[in-house]
C-alpha positions in Angstrom: 19.8 -25.4 41.2 21.9 -22.3 40.7 22.6 -21.8 37.0 24.7 -19.4 36.1 24.0 -18.5 32.2 21.1 -19.5 29.7 24.1 -22.0 27.4 24.5 -23.8 30.8 21.4 -24.1 31.4 20.3 -25.6 27.7 23.3 -28.2 28.1 22.1 -29.6 31.6 19.4 -29.6 30.5 18.9 -30.7 26.6 15.7 -32.5 25.5 14.7 -34.1 22.4 17.0 -32.8 19.1 14.9 -31.3 16.8 15.4 -32.0 13.1 16.8 -28.6 12.3 16.4 -25.9 14.9 18.7 -23.4 12.9 16.0 -23.6 9.6 12.8 -23.4 12.6 14.2 -20.3 13.9 15.0 -18.8 10.5 11.6 -19.5 9.1 9.6 -18.5 12.2 12.0 -14.9 12.0 11.0 -14.8 8.2 7.4 -15.3 8.8 7.3 -12.5 11.6 9.0 -10.4 9.4 6.8 -11.3 6.9 3.9 -9.6 9.2 6.0 -7.0 10.0 6.5 -5.8 6.2 2.0 -6.5 5.6 1.1 -4.1 8.3 3.9 -1.7 7.5 7.1 -2.3 9.7 10.6 -2.6 9.0 12.0 -6.2 9.5 14.3 -7.4 12.6 17.6 -8.8 12.3 18.7 -12.0 14.0 21.2 -11.6 17.0 23.4 -14.7 18.9 23.1 -13.7 22.0 18.9 -13.5 21.7 18.9 -16.3 20.4 20.5 -18.1 23.1 18.7 -16.1 26.1 15.2 -17.5 24.3 16.8 -21.5 24.3 17.5 -21.2 27.9 14.5 -19.7 29.1 12.3 -22.1 27.0 14.3 -25.3 28.1 13.8 -24.1 31.7 9.9 -24.3 31.4 10.1 -27.2 29.7 12.1 -28.7 32.7 10.9 -27.1 35.7 7.4 -27.4 34.7 6.3 -23.7 34.5 5.2 -21.5 31.9 5.8 -18.0 32.8 8.2 -14.5 31.6 9.4 -15.1 35.2 12.4 -17.4 36.0 12.7 -19.2 38.9 16.3 -19.6 38.8 18.5 -16.8 40.7 20.2 -14.7 37.6 17.4 -15.0 35.0 14.6 -13.7 37.0 13.1 -11.0 33.9 14.0 -11.4 30.0 16.4 -8.3 30.9 18.6 -10.5 33.2 19.1 -13.7 30.8 20.0 -11.1 27.7 22.2 -9.6 30.3 24.1 -13.2 31.1 24.1 -14.2 27.4 26.4 -10.8 27.2 23.6 -8.4 25.2 22.9 -5.0 26.8 19.6 -3.6 25.1 17.6 -1.4 27.3 14.4 -1.7 25.0 13.5 -5.6 25.1 10.3 -7.6 24.3 9.1 -11.1 25.4 6.8 -13.8 23.6 6.6 -17.1 24.9 3.9 -20.4 23.3 3.5 -23.5 24.7 1.9 -26.3 22.7 1.4 -30.3 22.2 0.4 -32.0 19.3 1.6 -29.8 16.7 3.9 -31.3 14.3 7.6 -29.9 13.6 6.7 -29.1 10.4 3.4 -27.4 11.7 5.4 -25.3 14.3 6.6 -21.9 12.6 3.2 -21.5 11.4 1.3 -22.2 14.1 4.0 -20.1 17.0 3.6 -16.7 14.4 -0.2 -17.4 14.1 -0.5 -17.6 17.8 1.3 -14.5 18.7 -1.1 -13.0 15.9 -3.7 -13.8 17.5 -3.3 -12.4 20.7 -3.0 -8.6 21.2 -0.4 -8.5 23.8 1.8 -10.9 21.9 0.8 -9.2 18.4 1.6 -5.5 19.9 5.2 -6.8 20.1 5.8 -8.6 16.9 4.6 -5.3 15.6 6.5 -2.8 17.5 8.0 -0.5 15.1 10.6 0.1 17.7 12.6 -3.2 17.9 15.3 -4.2 15.7 16.8 -7.4 16.2 15.2 -10.4 17.2 16.1 -14.1 18.5 14.1 -17.2 19.2 14.9 -20.4 21.4 12.8 -23.5 20.9 12.9 -26.4 23.2 10.7 -29.8 22.7 9.8 -32.8 25.3 8.4 -35.8 24.2 6.3 -35.7 20.8 5.7 -32.6 19.3 5.8 -31.0 22.7 7.0 -27.3 22.4 7.9 -24.0 24.3 9.3 -21.5 22.7 10.5 -18.0 23.7 10.8 -15.3 21.3 12.8 -12.0 22.2 12.7 -8.5 20.8 15.6 -5.2 21.4 16.5 -2.6 19.9 20.4 -2.6 19.1 22.1 0.3 18.0 25.0 -0.1 18.8 27.2 -3.3 18.2 30.3 -4.1 19.9 33.3 -4.8 17.9 36.1 -6.0 20.5 35.9 -5.1 24.2 38.9 -5.4 26.1 39.1 -4.9 29.9 42.8 -5.1 32.3 43.1 -4.1 35.7 44.7 -0.9 36.6 45.0 -0.1 40.8 41.4 0.4 41.9 40.7 0.5 38.1 40.2 -0.4 34.6 41.5 0.2 31.3 39.4 -0.8 28.8 39.3 -0.6 25.2 35.9 -0.3 23.2 35.4 -0.4 19.7 32.0 -0.7 18.2 30.2 0.7 15.4 26.6 2.4 15.0 23.8 0.5 13.4 21.0 2.3 13.8 20.5 6.7 15.1 23.3 9.4 14.3 26.6 9.1 14.1 27.3 12.0 16.3 27.6 10.7 20.0 29.9 9.8 23.0 31.4 7.1 25.0 30.2 6.9 28.7 31.4 6.4 32.1 28.3 6.1 34.7 26.6 8.9 32.8 29.6 11.3 31.9 30.8 11.5 28.4 34.6 10.4 28.3 35.2 10.3 24.2 33.0 12.0 21.4 32.9 10.7 18.0 31.1 11.6 14.8 31.4 8.4 12.6 29.7 5.1 12.3 32.9 3.4 13.7 33.3 3.6 17.6 37.1 3.6 19.2 38.4 4.8 22.5 40.9 3.9 25.1 40.0 4.8 28.6 40.4 3.7 32.4 36.9 3.6 34.3 35.9 2.6 38.1 35.6 -1.1 38.8 32.1 -0.6 39.6 31.1 1.9 37.4 28.6 1.5 34.3 29.9 1.9 30.1 28.0 3.2 27.9 27.5 4.5 24.3 24.9 7.2 23.9 24.1 9.3 20.5 23.7 12.4 20.0 20.2 14.1 19.7 19.5 17.2 18.2 18.6 18.7 21.6 21.9 18.4 22.2 21.2 15.3 24.7 23.0 11.8 24.7 20.3 9.3 23.9 21.7 6.1 26.1 20.6 2.7 24.7 23.5 0.3 25.0 25.4 0.4 28.7 26.6 -1.9 30.9 29.1 -2.8 33.8 32.6 -1.7 33.3 33.8 -5.4 33.8 31.1 -7.6 32.4 31.6 -10.0 29.4 30.0 -8.2 26.6 29.1 -10.4 23.8 30.0 -9.5 20.1 27.2 -10.7 17.5 27.0 -11.0 13.7 23.7 -9.8 12.9 22.3 -8.2 9.4 22.2 -4.1 9.4 19.0 -3.4 9.2 16.9 0.6 8.0 18.1 3.5 10.3 15.8 4.3 12.8 16.4 6.9 15.8 16.8 5.8 19.4 15.0 6.3 22.6 16.1 5.7 26.1 17.8 7.7 29.1 19.0 10.7 27.8 21.9 12.1 29.3 23.7 16.0 28.7 27.5 16.1 27.5 30.1 17.9 29.0 
């Protein structure tokens, strides 16, 4: 079976309903942030497209009876792939997964976070100071049998709107965004070439790009290089999630020399 998005996967493979899935997600994120605070790490904010990608993976793990970060579904093999088909293009990501049976729903959030904190690899992801965003996906089969996916990312720029129109063999693009983290100086890039520079938290530009090119947003560092954290194919459908802003943090990622 070929599945094109985690949301379609969720619709096709829906399991028993949870009493209040949104509350469980909120509680897992709150407990994760409590652990981060107790360990001197800044909090993460919830991102809708990370929730979507995590939900699709949790449901698939239960329905296809596997437990792995690698999906057998074409196009959803790795965490980065699952985030991309949900509309996100974060370059720095990490994933935790959880599976259990016999844990009551009212004890689930605590058990998930305890399990992650007691595993060195999962704990390192949960307490990584680089990340500022999180998504949770919950799936249940039978009575109190769970699969949960926790996704982390570093989001430095949030896309407010992204429109494309065919223009011969290229695309006319209008992009509006704002800086979530990092410096206000930066540029919009097409295949690693700066086409529009900005010097404010609000980013807006219209430009033309080849259909097979990649669009990126880079923030200018002290060395004059652009730190690229957000990058996606020019013709992609890009998510415009609602999120809570978090404290500033310097970006890391691919570096591009500005013209």
